[in-house]
N, C-alpha and C positions, 0 to 999 in steps of 0.2 A: 334378463340374461340367464341362461341355464347354468348349472354347476359346472358342466363340462366346458363351457365357454367363458368361465369367469376369468378375470385378469390373472389371478394367482395360478390357476390351472394352466393357462396359456404360457405363463412364464416358466412353470415347472416342466411343461412338455415341450418347450422350445428346443431347438437344436443347440448343441454345445457352443457353437460360434455365436449365436444370438444371445445366449445366456452370458457368455463372456463379455459381449458388448454391453449388455445391461449392467453387469457387475462393474465394469469400468466406469460407466456413466454414473452409477450410484456412488462410487468412490470419488469421482470428480465433484459431484454435487455436494457431498458431505464436506469434502476438503474446502470447497468454495465457501460454504456457509460458515465454516470455522474461521477462515481468513476474513470473511466479511465482518464477523463479530469482533475479531481481533483488531482489524483496521478501524472499525467504528469506534472502539474503545480508545485506541491510541490517538486517533485524530481528534476525538472529542477532548481528551486530556490535554493535547497540545494546544487547542483553541482556548481552553480555560487557563492554561499556563501563560499564554500570551497576555491575556487581560490582567492577570495577577502581576506579572512582571512589569508590564508597562505602567501600571498604577504606582508601583514602587520606584521605578526608574525615573519617571517624570514628576515625582512628588517633591523633588528638590533635595533629596537625601544626598549626602556627600558620597562620591563614588567609592572612595576607599572604605567607607563604612558599609556600603552596599556590598562590596566585594567580600568583606569579612563575613557578613550575614549569609551570603549565598554559599560561601565555602563551608560554613558551619551547618547549613541545612539546605543542601542542593535539591532542586526539583528536577528529576531525571527526565520529566516530560517537557521541560521548557527548553526549546531550541535557542531562544534569545538569551537565556541565562548562560548556556554553554558558550555562545558567541561572545557575550560580555566577559565572561570569566577568562576565556582564552586571550581576547584582545587586551584586557586590562592587565592581566598577568605579564604578558609579553612586553607591554608598554612600560610597566614598572621595572621589569628586569633590565630592559635596555637603558632606561633612564638612570640606572645605578652607575653606569659609565658616564662620568661627568663630561668626557670629551666626545660623547656620541652626538652626531648631528641630528637635528630635529627630523629631517627627511628620512634618515636611516631608522630612527625610532619608529616613525609612522609606517614606513615600509614593512618593518618587522611585525608590528601590531596588526596591520591589514592582512599580511600573509597568514598570520595565525588565525585570524577570523575567517578568512576564505577557506582554510582547511576544515574548520569546524562547520562552516556553512555547507560544504560539500557532503560532509558526514550526515548532517541533518537532512539534506536532500535525499540521501540514500535511505534514511529511516522513513521518510515520508512516502517514498516510492516502493518500499519493500512489499513484495508479493503482488504488486499490481500487475506485473507481467504474467503471473500465473492466472489471475482472473481474466486477463485479456486472452490468454491461450485457451482457457476453458470456454470462454464465450465464443471464440471463433472456430474451435475444432469440434465441440460437442455435437452440433447439428450434423456434421459430416460423419462422426462416429456412429450416431444414431441412424443416419442414412445408409451407412454400410450394413448395419444390422437389418434394416428394412429391405435393402436389395437382396441380401442373402436369404432372408425369410421368404420373400416373394419368389425368388429363383427356385427354392426348394418346393414351394407350393406348385409351381408350374411343372416341375419334374415329377412330383407326385401325380399331378393331373395327367401327364403323358402316359403314365403306367396304368391308368384306369381305363377300362373298356367303356365305361359309361361316365360321362362328365357330369359333375354336380357341384353345386356351391359348397356342400358339406365337405368336399375333398380339399378345396383350396381355402376355405374360410379361416380355419385355425392358423394356417401359415401366414396368411395376409394379416390377420389380427395381431399375431405376435410380432410381425414386422412393424406394424404401425405403433405398437407399444414401444419399440426401440426408438422410433422417431420421436414419440412424445417424451420419452425420458431424455433424449438429447436436447430437446427444447427446454425441458424443466431444468436441466443443468446449465444451459447456456444463458437463458434470459436473466436470472438473478445476477449471474457473473458479469454480464454486459452492463446492466444497470449500475451495479456496485462499482465497476471499473470507471465508468463515466463520472459517477458521483465522487468517488474518492480521488480521482485525478484532478477534478475541479477544486476540491478542498485542499489537496496537497499543493497545487499551484498557488492557491490563495495564501496558504501559510508560508510557502517559500517566498512569495512576494513580500510578505510582512517581515520575514527574516532579513531579506536583502535590504529592505527599507531601513530597518533598525541598524543594520551593519553600516550603511551609508551615514545615518544620523550619528551613530556612535563614533565613526571615523572622524566626522566633523568636530565633535567635542574633543576628541583626543588631539586632533590637529591644532585646535586652538590652545590646548594645554601645552603641547610640545613647542609651539612657536612663541607663546607669550613669555616675556621676560620674567613676569611674576608668577609663572606657572606653578601650580601646587606640586609639591614633591610627592610623587606616588611610588617612589622606589621601594618603599616597604611592602608594596603589594606583591612583589616577587617572592 
């Protein structure tokens, strides 16, 4: 490829509209990769935190002791820790009232855990909508630049007395670059969105399963006559 038809020269000589389209696509691409890196880091940390917390929770440790340990060294990446902390704290707070009914205590604890579960879901889904938007719109943005470049090429051809490929080739080439940049921005975003959505759904399912299991444990404590007094947890 000659110097006059290099990719960089085509970009530099493109019309302002096509250059703006390319700039937008570059910005979307860099933003997508930053979000991909952040999401990968956060979700990987959340998966590790699940394994660590479940090992501690199911080790047979006293729940009051586990609650104290978690409060003293909280893992911000652990959704299950947050659910456990909220549920156990509310359970203990309501149990301070000796006249509280077991069903009321359980309803309060489950409500606290549901609130935290919704917050954890928001954390897992954060920025996924942006990746979906980039993946679905970038090809169309690139197509707009392509259409604009080809249109200008044919307008330039109409003003020439003698038609030649050299007249339209640069415009068509710059237009195709816009299409390529749209695909470069879209493809990683779509792959990452599908991957992270699957991982987020899997993590959320494990959070929900833990919530149900922990609710069962608290239910037995609330209704057993010899239930351990956890009022100090509040």
